[in-house]
N, C-alpha and C positions, 0 to 999 in steps of 0.2 A: 151490545153486551155479547160476550163470547158464549158459544153454545155449551150446553151441558153434555151433549152427545155428538159424536161424529160417525157417519157410516164409513165403512172401509173404502168405498169408492172416493171419499173425500179426504182420505188420510195418506200422507206420504212421510218420508223420513224427516221432512221439515216440521212435522207436527210432534216430534219427539218430546219437546218440553210439555206438551199438552196431554199426551196419551202414553208416555213411557216407551221404552225400547221395544218391548214385545208387541204392543199394538201398532206402533209406528211401522214395524217391520211387516206385520200382517197386511196393513193397508198398502204399503209399498209393493208387496208382491201381488196383491189382488189387482192393483191398478196397472202394474207395468209388465208382469210376467205372464199374463194370460195369453198373450200373443205367442209365447213359447210353448203353449199347450200345457203349462203347469197349472194344475187345478188347486185353487185355494177356496175353501168354503167362505161364503159371505158372512158379514157380521157388522158390529158397531163397537164403539168404545165410549165410556164416560170420560170426561176430561178432568184435568187437574183443578179447573175452576169449580167443578161440581164437588170435588173432595174438600176444597177450601171452604165452600159454602156449608157443607156438612159439618165441618169442625166449628165454624163460626156460629151457626144457628143452635148447635148443641153445647156451646161454651166448653169445648173439649181441650182447646190448646193449653190453657193454664193447668188443667187437671193432668194432662199428659206431661207437661214440663215439671210439675211438682213431683209426680211419680218417678220420673227419670232422675230427678235430682238426688234421690235416695239410692240410686243404683251403685253397687260396689263394682267399680270399673277396674279394680285390681285383680280380684279373684272371681268376680261374678257370682258370689255366693247367694245373692238374693235375686238373681236374674229371673227365675221362674215366678217368683212372687210379684215382682215389678211388672213383668209381661202380662200375667194373669189379671192384675188390677186394671191395667190400661184396656185390655181386650174386653173385660167385663163391662167397663164403663161405655165403651164404644158400641157394644152389642145392645146395651140398654137404650142407646140413642135412637132417634128416628130419622129416616131419610126426609129431608125437606120436600114438600109437595112439588116444588118446581123440578127437582131432580127426578122424583118418582114418576111424574107425568112425562118427562122427556124420555125416560127409559121405556115406559109403557108404549108410548107412541112409536119409538124406533123399533121396538120388538114387534109391534103389530105390522109395521111396514115390512119387516124381514119375513114374517109369516106369510104375508100377502105375496111376496116375491116367489115363495115356494108353494103357493096355493094350498097351504094347509098349516095347522098348528105344528110347530116344530120343537124338538128338544135342542137345547143349546149347551155349550160348554161355557162356563163363567170363570175367567182367569184374571189374576192380578197382574198389573204392569206398573212398576214403580217408576217415578221420574224424579230426578234430582236437579234442582235449578243450578246448583253450583258445579255439577259434573253430569251433563246430560247424556254422556256416553256410558254411564254405569248400567250394567245389565241387571243386577240383583237377581240373577237366575236362581231359581229354587228356594228363594227366601220366603215367598208368600204362598197363599193357598189357591187351589183351583177346585172347581165343583163341576161335576159332569152329570149329564142326563137331567138337566133342569128344564121343566116345562111349566107353562102358565105364568101369568104376570106376577102373582103374589110370591110364588116360589123363586122367581127371578129376583125380585126386590130383596128377599131374604138372603139370597146368595150374594147379591151385591154388598149388602151390609156386612156379611161375613168376610168378604174380600177386603173391605175397608179395615176391618178389625185385624186382619192378618198382616197389616203393615207393621204390627207390633208383636209378631211371633218372637219367641225367645231368640231363635237363630237370626232373625232379621235385625233385632236390636243389637246383637253382638256383632253382626256383619257390618252394620253402619258405624259402630264405634271403632271397629278394627280398621276400617277404611277412611275414617275421619270425616264422616258425613254428619251434618246437623240434622238430628231426628225430625225437627219441626220444619225443615225445608225439603223434605222428601214427601212427595204426594203419591196418591194411589189412583190409577186409572183402571177401570174394569173392562176387560174385553169380553164381548158376548158374541159367540160364533156358532153357527149351525153345526150341530153334532154330525159327525160321520158315523155310520152304523158299524164301527169297527168292533163293537161288542159281538157282532156276528161275523166279523172278519179278523183283521190283524192290524197291528200298529207297532211303531217303534221309533228309533232315532237314527239319524245319519250324521256323521262327521265328515267334513271334507278334508281331513287329514287323519293320520293314525294318532289317536289321543294318548297312546302310551309312549311313543317315541318322537312325535312331532314330524314324522315323515309325511311330506305334503303331496306326494303323487298318487295317493289312493283316496277312495271314498270308503268309509266303514259304515255298513248298514247293520243295525241290530233290530230284531223284531220278535214279537210273541203274539199268541192268539188273544183276541179281546182288546179292550181299551188300552191305550198306550201308557197309562199311569204306572202299570206294573214294571214296564221297562224303564221309564223315567226315574222311578223311585228305587230301582234295583231290587225289586221284590221277586223277580224270576230270573232264571238263567236263560237268556234269549238265544235265538239263532244269530249267527254272525256271518256277514258276507263282506269280503274285500273286493273292490273293483279298481282297476288300474286306469288312471285318467288318460294318459297318452294313447293307449290302444283303444280305449272307449271312444275317444274323439276320432280315431282312425277307422272306426267301424268294425273292429275286431271283437272276438269273444273275450271280453276284458275281465271276467270274474276270476279272481286269483284264488279265492278259497271260500268254502262253505262249511261252516261248523254248526252242527245241530245242538241246540240247547235243550234242556229238560222241559222248559215251559210248563212247570207243574201247575200253575194257577192261571185261570182265565177271568178277567174282569168283565162283567156283563151288567146290563141294566137290571136293577132289582125289581121284583114283583111290585105291583101297586100296593100301597099302604105299608110298604116296608119302611124301616126307620131311616135308611139311607138310600139315595138314588142309585147307587151301584154296589155290587157285591162281588167277591171272589169265589169261584167254584173250582173244584179240581178239574184239570184238563183230562179228557179221555185219553187213554193210552194211544189210540190210533192217531190222534192229532199231535200228541207229543212226538211221535215218530214221523211226522211230516214237516217239511220246511214250510214256513209261513208265506214264502214268496216263490214264484216261478223264476227261472233264469231271465225270462223276458221282463218280468216286473222288477227284478233286481237291477237290470241294466237301465230300465226306464227311470227308476228312482235315482240311480247314480247320475244319469244325464241331467235330470232336474236339479240335483244337488250341485252339479258342476255349473249349471246355468245360474243358479242362485249365488254361488260363490263368485262367479265372474261379474254378476250384477253388483254385488256389494264390494268386490275388490278385496276380500279377505276370507280366511277360513271360517266356515259356518257350522253351527250346531243346529240341526234341523229335526223337527218331529213330523212323522208321516202317519197316515192312517188309510186303511183299505176298507171300503164299504162292503160288508158281507151280503147286502141285498143286490147291489148293482155291479159289484166287483171293480168299481172305480177307485183310483188312487188319488189321494189328496195330500197336500202339504198343509199342516195345521199350525206350525210355528217355525220361526227361524231367527236365530240370534248369532252374533259373532262368537266364535270359539274363543275362550278367554284364558286358556292355560298355555299351550305350546305356541300359539300364534303371537303371544306377547313376549315370549322368551327369545333372547338372542342365543342361539345354540353355541355354547362354548364347550369344546370337547376336552374332557378331563379324564385322567386316569389316576389310579391310586398306587403309590409305592408303599411297601410294608417293611418294617424292621422291628425285630425283637428288642425289647428294652431290658430283658433279663434272661438268664440261662437257667435251665432246669435239668432234671434227670431225663436223659434220653432213653426211651423205652425201645425204640427201634428206628432204623433208617433205611432209605432206599433211593431210587431215582425219583426226583421231585418234578411234578407237573403243575403248572399254574403258579406264577410267581407271586403268591399271596400267603397270608397267614390266617388261619381260622381256628376256632375251638368249638368243642361240643362234647356231647355224650357219645362214647364209642359203643357201637352195637355190632357184635360178632354174629354174622349170619353164615350158615353153611350152604344155603341154597336160595334161589329166588322165591321158593315156596314159603320161606320164612319172612316174607316182606311185611306181613302184618305186625311183626315185632319192632319194625323200624318206624320211628316218628320223624316227621318232616324236620330237617335241619340237623339231624344226627349224623354221625360219622360212620360210614360203612367199613367194617373190617372183615375181610374174607380171604379165601385162598387165592382165587382168580375169578375174573368175570368173563362173560361172553355176552352176545347180544340178548340173551334171555333176561339179563339184568337191566337193560336199558330203561324200561319204564320206572324201575326203582331208583336208578341213579339220578333221575331228575329231582328226587326228594332230598338228596343228601347234601351236606355242606362239604364233605371230603370223602375220598375213597382211598383205602389202604389195603394192599394185597400182598400176599406172601410171594406170589410168582409174577412173572411178566417183566418185560423191559420197557424202554421208553416208547416203543411202537406197539405195545400190547393194546388189547381192547380197552382196558381200564384207562390207559393213558390217552388214547385217541378220544374216547368219549368224554373224559374229563375236560380236555381242551375244548371240545365242541360245546360243552355245557357251561364252560366258564367256571368249573369246579376245581378244587385242589385235589391232587392225588399223589400218593407215594406208592410206587410199585416195586416188586422184586425185593421186599424186605427179608424174605426167608422165614421170618418167625412172628409176624404181626399177630396172628390169631392166638399165639401162646404168650407173647410178651405184653399184650394189652389186655386189661381186665374188662370184661363185658360190663357196661353200665358206668364205667369210670369216666371222669372228665379228662380230656387230653387237649393239648395244643398242637396243631399241625403247621409246620413252617416249611415253605418251599422257596425261600428267598436266597439260599446259599448256592448259587450256580445251579448245577445239575442235581444236587443232592437235596433230599427232603428228610426232615427229622420229626419224630413224634415225641413230644415231651409230656411227662406226667403232670397233670394238674393244669390250672389256668394261669398262664403267663401274661404279662403285659406286653403289648406291642404298639407301635406307632404307625399310623396311616397318614400319608402325605399326598394331597392331590397335586397332580401335575397337569398343567394346561398345555395341550399339544396343538392348539388351533393354528400355531405359527409354523407347524412342521412343513418343510419343503420336500416335495417328492423328488427322488433321484431320477436320473436319465433312464436307468434300468427300471423296468416296471415292478413296483411292489404290489403283490396281489394277495388275496385272502384265500384261506382254505375254510370251507363252510360245509356243514351237513344238516343243520337244523334250520328250517325255514322260519321258525318262530323268532329267531334272533336276527333275521336278515335286515329288517328296517333299521334296527339299532346299529348293526355293524356297518351299514352303508355310510354312516357319519365318520367312520375311521378314515384317515388318509389312505387312499388306495387307488389302484389303477384297474380294479375289477376283481373277478374271482378266478383264480388260477386252477382251483380244484374244488368242484362240488361233488361230494360223494352221494350216491343214491342209496347206499346201505342204510344210513340213518333213517331215511324216509320209509324204506321198505320194512325195516324192522320195527319202527315205532308207530307209523301211521297205517301202513297196509297190513302188515303182520302175517299175511298169508303167502305161502309159496306160490309163485306165478303159475306153475304147472297144475297145482291143485285147483286153480280157478279155471284153467283151460280144460282140464279133465275131470271137472267136478262130478259129472254124472257117473263116472266109473269108480269113484272113491268107495271103498268098502267100510271105512271106519265111520260109523254113524255119529259118535260124539264130535268128531272132527267136522263132518258135514254140517252138523247142527251149529257149531261155532262159526263156520264160514257163512251159513245162512244168516246168522244173527248180524254179522259184520257187514254183509253186502246187501241186505234186503231193501235199502233205500235206492238201489241202482237198477237200471233196466236189465242188466245181466252181470254175471260174475266177472267177466273180463273188463267190462266198463268200469267196475269198481277200482280195479288196478290202474287202468289208464287215466281215469279222471283224478284219482287221488295223487298219483305221481305227477301228472301234468300240472296240477294246481300248486303242488309243493315246489316244483322246479320253477314254475311261472312266478311264484312269489319271490324267489331269490333273484330271478332274472329281472323282475320289476324293481327290486330294491336297488340294483346297481345299473339299471338302464340309463343310457345306452352303452355303458362299458361292457366289455366281453365277459361272459360267464362260461367257463369251460366245464361241462358236465361229463364226469367219468361214468360210463355205463357200469352196471353192477359188478362188484368184485368180491362177493362172498366166497368163502371156501365151502366145501361140501358139508362139513360138520356144522357150519353156520346156517347154510340153506336148510339143512335137515331140521334145525330148531324152529323154523317158521312153521306156522299152522299147516298141517298136511304135507310137510316137507319130507318126512321119513320115507314116504312111498316113492319118492322120485330121486333120491340121492344115494350114490354108492358109498360104501364104507371104505375109507382110505386110511392107511397108516400115517401118511404125511400129507394132509390136505393142503398145506402151504405150497407144495410142489405138485399138486395133483390137478383135478378137474376144476380149473378156475379160469377166470378171464375169458379171453377170446375163444379158447377151445370149447367153451360151452355154447357159444352163440350160434354155431352152425351144426352142432351135434343134435341128433334127434331127441336126446333126453331133455334138451332145454330150448331148442330153436323156437318153439312157439311161445315160450316164456320171454325170450329175448324179443320176439315180435311185439309183445305187449309194451316192453320198454320203448321200442321204436315207435309204436303208435302214439305213445305219450309224448315223445320228443317231437314228432311231426305235428301234434296238436299244439304244443308250446310254440313252435317256430311259425307255423302257417296259420292256424286258426286264432291263436292268441296274439300273434304278431311279434314274438320275441326272437328276432333274427340275430340278436346279440348272443344267443346261445350257440356254443360250439360243442362238439361231441368228442369224446376221447375213449379209446379202446385200451383196456388194461391187459397186461400179461400176454402179449402177442408174441408167440415163440418164433414164428417164421414169416417170411414174405408171403408164402402161399396161404397161410392162415389169415393174414391181413386181408388178402384179396377175397377170400371166402366170406369174411365178416362184412366187408363193404358190399358184396353181392347180395347178402341177406338183407342188409339195411336198405339197399335200393329196391328190393322186392316190397318192402314196407313203406316206400315213398320217401326215403331219406337218401337221395342221390348226392354224393359229394360234388360240390360245385353248383348244384341247383339251388336257387334262392339263396346264394352266397353261403351255402353250408360248407363249413370246414370240419374236417375230422382229423384229430391228432391221435398219436399213439404214445403210450407210456414207454419210456426208455428205462427199463428196470431189469432186463435180462442181458447177459453178455452178448447174446446173439443180436440184440437191438443195437448194440454199440459196434460190433464187428461188421454188421451189414447195414450200418446207418444210412449210407448213401442209397442203398436199394430201398430201404424203408421210406426214405424221403421221396421216392418216386411214387409211392402208394398213398402216403398220408401228407397232410398239410403242415405237420410240425410234430415236435416231441415235448414231452414233459418228463424230466428225470425223476423217477421214483427212488429217492436215495435209500430208503429202507430196504426194499427188495434188491436193489443193485448192490448194496453193501453185503447183504445176506448171501447173494449168489456169487459175488466176487470172492468173498472170504470163506465161503462154505460154513456159515454160522446160522443156526436157527434163531431168528430174531426174537422169538418168544421164549427162548430158554434163559432162565436166570443163572444157570450154571456157568454158561460161557458168555454172559452179557458183557463182561469186562472187555472182551475181545471185539465186541461190536463197535465199529468206529468208522463213521462216514469220512473221517479225515485220513484214513489209512492211505498210504501212497498208491496202493493198487486201485482202490476205489476212486481216488482223485484222477488217476490216469485214465480210468474208464470214462469219467465225466469229461475230462479234457478231450478225449478222442471223439465222443459223440457231439460235443459242442462244436468242435472244429468241422466235423462232417456236416452238421446242420447248417453252419454258416456258409460253407462252400457249396452246399446244395440249394441255398436260398430259401430255406424254411425256418420257421420260428422254433425256438427252444427255450424252455423254462425249467425250473426246479421247484419241487414242493418238499419242504422239510424244515426241521427245527434248527439244524446246525448253523445256518447263516445268521440266526439271531443270537445263538449262544457263543459263536466264535467269530470275532471280527475278521481274523485272517482267512476264514473259510469264505466269508462274503467277498473279501478282496480277491481270493482265488477265482471264484465264479465270475465276478465282474471283469476281472482281467482276461478271462477267456472269451468274453463278449456275449455272455448269456443275455437273453432278451428280458426275462422276468424271473422273479423269485417269489414264491407264495408261502405265506406264513399262517399259522393259527392265530386267531385274534389276540391271544394273550402275549404273543411274541412280535406282533406287528410293529409297534413303535420302536422297540429295540432293534428289530431287523432293519427298519428304515434308517435308523442312526448308523448302523454298521454299513449299510449300502452307501449312504452319503459320505461317510468317512473313507470308504474304499475308493469311491470315485474321485474324491479330493486328492487322495494320495496318488492315484494313478495319473490324474491330471498333472500333478506337480512333477511326477517321475518322467512323464512323456510330454512335457510342455513344448518341447522343441519339435515334436513329431507332427506329421501332417494330420494324424488322427490321434485322439486321446487314448485310443486302444492300440497297443502295439504288442499284443499278447504273444506273438511268436518270437519276439526279439529278446525276451528275457525269460528263459525257461525256469530258472531258479525262482524268480518272483512269482510267476504265473502258475506254475504247476505245483509248487511246493514239494517237489520230489527231487 
């Protein structure tokens, strides 16, 4: 006769039909992974045979079948009634003595192993004869802090009844299971005293995007049920698998949750064995795991994933008495690991026309609609509801936290390279900039439709119009010979963007991270003790108090954000541009006004390379350098390359490289490459000299156009004259590309024009440019234009030794 209980040491995955997926996995880990120093609390499981005997001796099968026959399987209108009827009948039944005796005996043996009476966790593990790989995760009940034989037997009976929770009934119907062929095994496992410690969940991929190269660890104080059930906002930690295996500091990010509740053992004589209490403020503001514990849990999770050969969903617990870590459950991840990732995008088109309220330059080739909210200042943010459309005069970095809430941005001022336009692209939002009259033409609180699908123009329509959205599968996209790369600022989007067709990141801006995550002026951290403004000091203290010192707050936050993007695209290159705020933007950071001069034209003032060696900012730049050194050397992301913006002279470039070397970033050491932006006419005129100092160029088309044509690129008054395709601007680009090729260094371009204008992409590729970087919303169109350009040039020069013969046809290649 088959046994009614099995100890973990006698359970493997082969026993899945007897004990269900959850218990089979626990036994498998207990038996096979202890050699890897993975700690799994011991326990036992009742078998499917025990459950079948329970049904048989209590004559439950016919009763259950009769109750289920009345279930409304169309609308489930009587689901609660049917479920309650079945559970009541099961709870009124008794455990056959053969089963009860087997459970008592196995429980006694478990207590003897630990030399004392123990508390156990009692969990349900379903098994389906016709589909033994079904996990049934979260469908049935678990009971914690159970002690004593009689309480254990009661908990086992409640687990049996939980086979017919409302959600489990609906789950089985939805997945086509025969209710009467699914059995219930009860797992009985020694409790870890995480009520005095912490607990949580690990995924061996990112559950939001399906990115497989990370381990996500979440955790909160107390028993893990709060995390499993989503009852608290837990701490979150991302760990990068390849660098973890290489022995590097592999923690990509640490985000502190509020952890408002802590689940603990209830006092004796309480109605329930566990209760939730408010978490003390001091513990809410502590991470539940140390860096060493995060790395250890990630290593265990990786070993478990490798053992099972698939992504896993794992529960962990830390004993508050012994500080030992344990794995208490592991099951296959059942969402993204079962999907075949098909990359799709959406094309939008209006199905009707309406009254145009205003128009301007359109950003983000989409259509959206919503309530328009006119705000005069970021201080009015409380008036804006999530999903509404922001209408304002102009934005600056102070608006960034607000912009994450909106579905669209509409401004009176600004051009295609204004703050609102850049941020909208990074956030994947729709924007219309430079309308001139949006705040007067649009009525606050009215519903408007915003369309940016007509080339470079965007239109705001009165009322709710109908539009069509069509999904486009681009999984078949072929990358061109010239590298198509991404422009990125937000690390939160990095894993998702990594699935785009791409050859890496051609421009990662630090400004988004500094403004949104760090928020404090670097020099206010360096010179904190000398600050006079007490409210500013108090705000800085609040933001940095989790760190050992003020400067470490900046270094760690920046390193983890850059590391996240580097990980998303690893091992492809990620070119990080050092900070390029203007003085007015730096001044808006917390504590910034004490360290920034007032300038009439910040666009042409104290920005870029000139700051890095200046006494006003040199130590702030040092923090940036320390963060990049950590990313490359401690975290192991040697795919990160650095870039210096707005470098006016050769001498200035040498000064910056000398400062970087002082902070441990020596060009050429550990394969470090340092590029320079080609965005000033001096960069073009002296390109061959710059190529002796730097490893390559990236053409900044916005500033190069501005400085070649003498146009303020933020001015809506002369915005019609701003044109990257102007013959003078294109001649500048032709010259610098030629100089770079002749000097043997790489050169790329970051900008919108190659996606908007096929002939501009052809011009760049005809010159022999190495890469073109696009914002995500322009990536696919940009690749199409690049492929078309390469095809056309191949055909034009089919008889040549090389497919590029850009010097032989000036009319075709230069466009002038």
